[in-house]
Backbone as a printed PyTorch tensor [residue, N CA C, xyz], in Angstrom:
tensor([[[178.9340, 182.4280, 182.8370],
         [179.6660, 181.9530, 184.2080],
         [180.6170, 182.9190, 184.6950]],

        [[181.3910, 183.4960, 183.8480],
         [182.0660, 184.6250, 183.9910],
         [181.9680, 185.7600, 183.8900]],

        [[182.1110, 186.5810, 184.9050],
         [181.5600, 188.4470, 185.1260],
         [182.7540, 189.0480, 184.9920]],

        [[182.6430, 190.5300, 184.3460],
         [183.4010, 191.0540, 184.0760],
         [183.2180, 192.4320, 184.6480]],

        [[183.7360, 193.1700, 185.4930],
         [183.2560, 194.3850, 185.8360],
         [184.3120, 195.2830, 185.6990]],

        [[184.4230, 196.5160, 185.1280],
         [185.2010, 197.4450, 184.7650],
         [185.0780, 198.8580, 185.5060]],

        [[186.0690, 199.3380, 185.6880],
         [186.0290, 200.4280, 186.5540],
         [187.4600, 201.4570, 185.8950]],

        [[187.1020, 202.5970, 186.3360],
         [188.1730, 203.8600, 186.0700],
         [188.0700, 204.5780, 185.0880]],

        [[187.0520, 204.7300, 184.1640],
         [186.5660, 205.2250, 183.0740],
         [186.3790, 206.8030, 184.0260]],

        [[186.5890, 207.9710, 182.8320],
         [185.9380, 209.2230, 183.4300],
         [186.4900, 210.3550, 182.1780]],

        [[186.5530, 211.6090, 182.5520],
         [187.0490, 212.5390, 181.9140],
         [188.2260, 213.0570, 182.0270]],

        [[188.9180, 213.0580, 180.8750],
         [190.5870, 213.6240, 181.0390],
         [191.0070, 214.2590, 179.9110]],

        [[191.7790, 215.3740, 179.9880],
         [192.1400, 216.3140, 178.8970],
         [193.1350, 215.3790, 178.1050]],

        [[193.0040, 215.8460, 176.8870],
         [194.2690, 215.3770, 175.7390],
         [195.6310, 215.3650, 176.3370]],

        [[196.4960, 214.7250, 176.0780],
         [197.7460, 214.3250, 176.6410],
         [197.7060, 213.9960, 177.9210]],

        [[196.2780, 213.6540, 178.7270],
         [196.3630, 212.9590, 179.9430],
         [196.5650, 211.6000, 180.0350]],

        [[196.3870, 210.9110, 181.3300],
         [196.4700, 209.2790, 181.4560],
         [195.3790, 209.0090, 182.3720]],

        [[194.8510, 207.8090, 182.1420],
         [194.0550, 207.5950, 183.2230],
         [194.4460, 205.6680, 183.1990]],

        [[193.9230, 205.0830, 183.9240],
         [194.0600, 203.5980, 184.3370],
         [192.8070, 202.9000, 184.5060]],

        [[192.4560, 201.8220, 183.7210],
         [191.0450, 200.9110, 183.8680],
         [191.6540, 199.8520, 184.2730]],

        [[190.6030, 199.3680, 185.0480],
         [190.9630, 197.5440, 185.5270],
         [189.3330, 196.9450, 185.5340]],

        [[189.5180, 195.8830, 185.2410],
         [188.5730, 194.9890, 185.3200],
         [188.7290, 193.6580, 185.9130]],

        [[187.9240, 193.3720, 186.6360],
         [187.9320, 192.2240, 187.6120],
         [187.1140, 191.2020, 187.4580]],

        [[187.5000, 189.8880, 187.1570],
         [186.7620, 188.5160, 186.9190],
         [186.2250, 187.9780, 188.1890]],

        [[185.2290, 187.3390, 188.1130],
         [184.5840, 186.4720, 189.0100],
         [183.7150, 185.4580, 188.6170]],

        [[183.3320, 184.8100, 189.2910],
         [182.7730, 183.2840, 188.8050],
         [183.6380, 182.1290, 188.8650]],

        [[183.2590, 181.5360, 187.5670],
         [184.0560, 180.3950, 187.0490],
         [185.1340, 180.6920, 186.2720]],

        [[186.5000, 181.1350, 187.0370],
         [187.4470, 181.6810, 186.1780],
         [188.5020, 180.6290, 185.7400]],

        [[188.5860, 179.5520, 186.1580],
         [189.3680, 178.8500, 185.8180],
         [190.2390, 178.1820, 184.6390]],

        [[189.3070, 178.5590, 183.5240],
         [189.6140, 178.4840, 182.2730],
         [189.6960, 179.6710, 181.4230]],

        [[189.9260, 180.5690, 182.1810],
         [190.2720, 181.8580, 181.1580],
         [191.6260, 181.9410, 180.8150]],

        [[191.8360, 182.1790, 179.7580],
         [192.9150, 182.1260, 178.8840],
         [193.3710, 183.6580, 178.2170]],

        [[192.5570, 184.3870, 177.6720],
         [192.7880, 185.6930, 177.3120],
         [191.9860, 186.4870, 178.1600]],

        [[192.4290, 187.6400, 178.5440],
         [191.8190, 189.0750, 178.9520],
         [191.9920, 190.1660, 178.4120]],

        [[191.5370, 191.0210, 177.8880],
         [191.6460, 192.0950, 176.9520],
         [190.5900, 193.5700, 177.1230]],

        [[190.8110, 194.2820, 176.2620],
         [189.9470, 195.4920, 176.1320],
         [189.9480, 195.8350, 174.9580]],

        [[188.6570, 196.1170, 174.5470],
         [187.9590, 196.6240, 173.2540],
         [187.3430, 197.8510, 173.4350]],

        [[186.8790, 198.5930, 172.1260],
         [186.4000, 199.8100, 172.4950],
         [185.4610, 200.3280, 171.5400]],

        [[184.6380, 200.9690, 171.6050],
         [183.4660, 201.4130, 170.5230],
         [183.2470, 202.6300, 170.7940]],

        [[183.6710, 203.5270, 169.6570],
         [183.2080, 204.8420, 169.7510],
         [181.9240, 205.2820, 168.8260]],

        [[181.1490, 206.1910, 169.0340],
         [179.8150, 206.1960, 168.1890],
         [180.1680, 206.6500, 166.7790]],

        [[179.0400, 205.6080, 166.2000],
         [179.3600, 205.6370, 164.8620],
         [180.6210, 204.8750, 164.4890]],

        [[181.2780, 204.1400, 165.0790],
         [182.4000, 203.2150, 164.5500],
         [182.0990, 201.7570, 165.4010]],

        [[182.9130, 200.7100, 164.5950],
         [182.9620, 199.3030, 165.1620],
         [183.5750, 199.0980, 166.3510]],

        [[183.2120, 198.3360, 167.1240],
         [184.1950, 197.9100, 168.3020],
         [185.5330, 197.6100, 167.5910]],

        [[186.5300, 197.8090, 168.4110],
         [187.8080, 197.3350, 167.6950],
         [188.7760, 197.1260, 168.8610]],

        [[189.9760, 196.4640, 168.6580],
         [190.9800, 195.8160, 169.8190],
         [191.2490, 196.9280, 170.1460]],

        [[191.8230, 197.0310, 171.5250],
         [192.6550, 197.5210, 171.9300],
         [194.0080, 196.9630, 172.6150]],

        [[193.7680, 195.7960, 173.2950],
         [194.9110, 195.1750, 173.7260],
         [194.2490, 193.9000, 174.5920]],

        [[195.1220, 192.5650, 174.2030],
         [194.7300, 191.6650, 174.9340],
         [196.1040, 191.2930, 175.7320]],

        [[195.9260, 190.2800, 176.4730],
         [196.9160, 189.4320, 177.2330],
         [196.3960, 188.1780, 177.4980]],

        [[197.3910, 187.0830, 177.2720],
         [197.1260, 185.4520, 177.7810],
         [197.5020, 185.6010, 179.1940]],

        [[197.3030, 184.3750, 179.5230],
         [197.6120, 184.0120, 181.0860],
         [199.1460, 183.7060, 180.9810]],

        [[200.0520, 183.4370, 180.1240],
         [201.2410, 183.6160, 180.2010],
         [201.9350, 184.9810, 179.8150]],

        [[201.2800, 186.0630, 179.7450],
         [201.7810, 187.2350, 179.5160],
         [202.1290, 187.8560, 178.0130]],

        [[201.4520, 186.8070, 177.1270],
         [201.7570, 187.5470, 175.9170],
         [200.6810, 188.2270, 175.3470]],

        [[201.1470, 189.4630, 174.6880],
         [200.2920, 190.7420, 174.5740],
         [199.9910, 191.5660, 172.9580]],

        [[199.1250, 191.6340, 172.7120],
         [198.5310, 192.1030, 171.3760],
         [197.9400, 193.2780, 171.4720]],

        [[198.3630, 194.3430, 170.6350],
         [197.8570, 195.4870, 170.5760],
         [197.2460, 195.9440, 169.5350]],

        [[196.0220, 197.1050, 169.4210],
         [195.4960, 197.4330, 168.0950],
         [196.5720, 198.5980, 167.7740]],

        [[196.9400, 199.1340, 166.3140],
         [197.4760, 199.7550, 165.8850],
         [197.5180, 201.4230, 166.6710]],

        [[196.2570, 201.4150, 166.8630],
         [195.8070, 203.1370, 167.0190],
         [196.4150, 203.1810, 168.3850]],

        [[196.4180, 202.2050, 169.5690],
         [197.0840, 202.7250, 170.6330],
         [198.4000, 201.8480, 171.2710]],

        [[199.2900, 201.4330, 170.0840],
         [200.5700, 200.7470, 170.4590],
         [201.5430, 202.0040, 170.7160]],

        [[202.2090, 201.6960, 171.8870],
         [203.0120, 202.4770, 172.0290],
         [202.2020, 203.5830, 173.1640]],

        [[201.2820, 203.8440, 173.2910],
         [200.4660, 204.7740, 174.1290],
         [199.7590, 203.9770, 175.7510]],

        [[199.4000, 202.7510, 175.1940],
         [198.7100, 201.9880, 176.0630],
         [199.4890, 200.8250, 176.5020]],

        [[199.5010, 200.4460, 177.9270],
         [199.9730, 199.3830, 178.2210],
         [198.7930, 198.0200, 179.2820]],

        [[199.0400, 196.9220, 178.3830],
         [197.8000, 196.1300, 179.2340],
         [198.8210, 194.8450, 179.9690]],

        [[197.8950, 194.9940, 181.4830],
         [198.6780, 193.9750, 182.4120],
         [197.5690, 193.2710, 183.1660]],

        [[198.1780, 192.2970, 183.8730],
         [197.1250, 191.4110, 184.4580],
         [197.8060, 190.7390, 185.9010]],

        [[196.3930, 190.7770, 186.6390],
         [197.5890, 189.9880, 187.8540],
         [196.5680, 188.5980, 188.3330]],

        [[197.0640, 187.6750, 187.8790],
         [196.3610, 186.2870, 187.9530],
         [195.9210, 186.0620, 189.2270]],

        [[196.4720, 186.5270, 190.2950],
         [195.9670, 186.1080, 191.2390],
         [194.8580, 186.9540, 191.7850]],

        [[194.6960, 187.9430, 191.3050],
         [193.5360, 188.7990, 191.8240],
         [192.4680, 188.7270, 190.7270]],

        [[192.7950, 187.9810, 189.5560],
         [191.8940, 187.8990, 188.2150],
         [191.3770, 189.1210, 188.0320]],

        [[192.6910, 189.8360, 187.7990],
         [192.2930, 191.4530, 186.9320],
         [192.6630, 191.7350, 186.0750]],

        [[192.6560, 192.4440, 185.3310],
         [193.3320, 192.9620, 184.1520],
         [193.3350, 194.4130, 184.1670]],

        [[194.4880, 195.1560, 183.5480],
         [194.3240, 196.3460, 183.7140],
         [194.7820, 197.1950, 182.2810]],

        [[194.4810, 198.4220, 182.2860],
         [195.0640, 199.1360, 180.8380],
         [195.1720, 200.5840, 181.1830]],

        [[196.7510, 200.7210, 181.2520],
         [197.4030, 201.9120, 181.5120],
         [197.0530, 202.8340, 180.0630]],

        [[196.5790, 204.2790, 180.1880],
         [196.6650, 204.9270, 178.9930],
         [197.3580, 205.9180, 179.3640]],

        [[197.9230, 206.5790, 178.1800],
         [199.0090, 207.8600, 178.2020],
         [198.8720, 208.5620, 177.0450]],

        [[198.9290, 209.5620, 177.0300],
         [199.1160, 210.5140, 175.8930],
         [197.4860, 210.4230, 175.2940]],

        [[196.4640, 210.5860, 175.8720],
         [195.4350, 210.4460, 175.7460],
         [194.9420, 211.1870, 174.4330]],

        [[194.0190, 211.1200, 173.2060],
         [194.0790, 211.8810, 172.1450],
         [192.2580, 211.8990, 172.2560]],

        [[191.7670, 212.8800, 171.5820],
         [190.3560, 213.1040, 171.3560],
         [189.9500, 211.7850, 170.4130]],

        [[190.3880, 211.0380, 169.8230],
         [189.8860, 209.9500, 169.0580],
         [189.9900, 208.8250, 169.9760]],

        [[190.4850, 208.7170, 171.1630],
         [190.3440, 207.7380, 172.2420],
         [189.0400, 207.7230, 172.9970]],

        [[188.3390, 208.6430, 172.4750],
         [186.8040, 208.7920, 173.4320],
         [185.8660, 207.4940, 173.0810]],

        [[185.7850, 206.6680, 173.5930],
         [184.7780, 205.7250, 173.3400],
         [184.6130, 204.8170, 174.8420]],

        [[183.8190, 203.7140, 174.5680],
         [183.0030, 202.9770, 175.7320],
         [184.4280, 201.7340, 175.7790]],

        [[185.0240, 201.4420, 176.7620],
         [185.9490, 200.3900, 177.0330],
         [185.4340, 199.2080, 177.4920]],

        [[185.6090, 198.1910, 176.8870],
         [184.9370, 196.9820, 177.3300],
         [185.8860, 195.8010, 177.3940]],

        [[185.7440, 195.2550, 178.6880],
         [186.5400, 194.4950, 178.9330],
         [186.0020, 192.8240, 178.6620]],

        [[186.9340, 191.9080, 178.2860],
         [186.5730, 190.8360, 177.3680],
         [187.2690, 189.8300, 177.8480]],

        [[186.8730, 188.5350, 177.9410],
         [187.6200, 187.2690, 178.1180],
         [187.1320, 186.3270, 177.1250]],

        [[188.3490, 185.2610, 176.9930],
         [188.2710, 184.0110, 176.2310],
         [188.6330, 182.9590, 177.0520]],

        [[187.7390, 182.0150, 176.9790],
         [187.9250, 180.7950, 177.6940],
         [188.4720, 179.7370, 176.8570]],

        [[189.6500, 179.1180, 177.5740],
         [190.3490, 177.6560, 176.8290],
         [191.1730, 178.1410, 175.9590]],

        [[192.2970, 177.7740, 176.1270],
         [193.6130, 177.8740, 175.4980],
         [193.6360, 177.3150, 173.7520]],

        [[193.3960, 175.8640, 173.8850],
         [193.1850, 175.1330, 172.8650],
         [192.1030, 175.0300, 172.0510]],

        [[190.9850, 174.9910, 172.9630],
         [189.6180, 175.1250, 172.4120],
         [188.6520, 176.1160, 173.0810]],

        [[187.9820, 176.5990, 172.2700],
         [187.0410, 177.5510, 172.7060],
         [186.1010, 177.3030, 173.5380]],

        [[186.0750, 177.8150, 174.8410],
         [185.3160, 177.3630, 175.9220],
         [184.1150, 178.2500, 176.2000]],

        [[184.4310, 179.4720, 175.4570],
         [183.2760, 180.4210, 175.7790],
         [183.8140, 181.9820, 176.1900]],

        [[183.2870, 183.0720, 176.0590],
         [183.6050, 184.1440, 176.0370],
         [182.7720, 185.1180, 177.0500]],

        [[183.1370, 186.2320, 177.3260],
         [182.1860, 187.0590, 178.4630],
         [182.8300, 188.3210, 178.0420]],

        [[181.4720, 189.4130, 178.1510],
         [181.9910, 191.1820, 178.0160],
         [181.6670, 191.6480, 179.3560]],

        [[182.3670, 192.2720, 179.5710],
         [182.0020, 193.5480, 180.7800],
         [180.7980, 194.4460, 180.1330]],

        [[180.8500, 195.4840, 181.0400],
         [179.2520, 196.1350, 180.5630],
         [179.8490, 197.2180, 180.1850]],

        [[180.9590, 197.7740, 180.2260],
         [181.6800, 198.9700, 179.6750],
         [182.0800, 200.2230, 180.3490]],

        [[183.0590, 200.8150, 180.3610],
         [183.3420, 201.9290, 181.0820],
         [183.6440, 203.1370, 180.0400]],

        [[182.7720, 204.2750, 180.4640],
         [182.9860, 205.2330, 179.6060],
         [184.5690, 206.2070, 179.5270]],

        [[185.2050, 206.5020, 178.5900],
         [186.3700, 207.3020, 178.5500],
         [186.2060, 208.5310, 177.7840]],

        [[186.0420, 209.5480, 178.2440],
         [185.9400, 210.8810, 177.5040],
         [187.1560, 211.7990, 177.3320]],

        [[187.6210, 212.0250, 176.4250],
         [188.8140, 212.8510, 176.1410],
         [188.2980, 213.9520, 175.5170]],

        [[188.8260, 215.2650, 176.4000],
         [187.9970, 216.3920, 175.8560],
         [188.7560, 217.7820, 176.6140]],

        [[189.1000, 218.7890, 175.8450],
         [189.7310, 219.5940, 176.5400],
         [188.5000, 220.9680, 177.1400]]])
């Protein structure tokens, strides 16, 4: 019922920055967690960052201190601000949502947006 659409991916040089956004639409009243995961070629999908509807954040170890997640509840949008990008950050970045705070009411994934870090 919830649809997630990412934008902002692209090509960036090592050390650079870019910002990703993900807008949720549809039945969004029960959204509890919004976040980002990524998957690089030959690797498992991994946590980048999540944020609850109260603003509590969680970051993957590989991006801690370099990426910042935020959300605008009024716009039903979650953002990922990246900095000091490394070659290892190259991946497809997927937006994610979990519905329900005390009970799992479902989840949804976006289609992904490619981030390529290259010199």
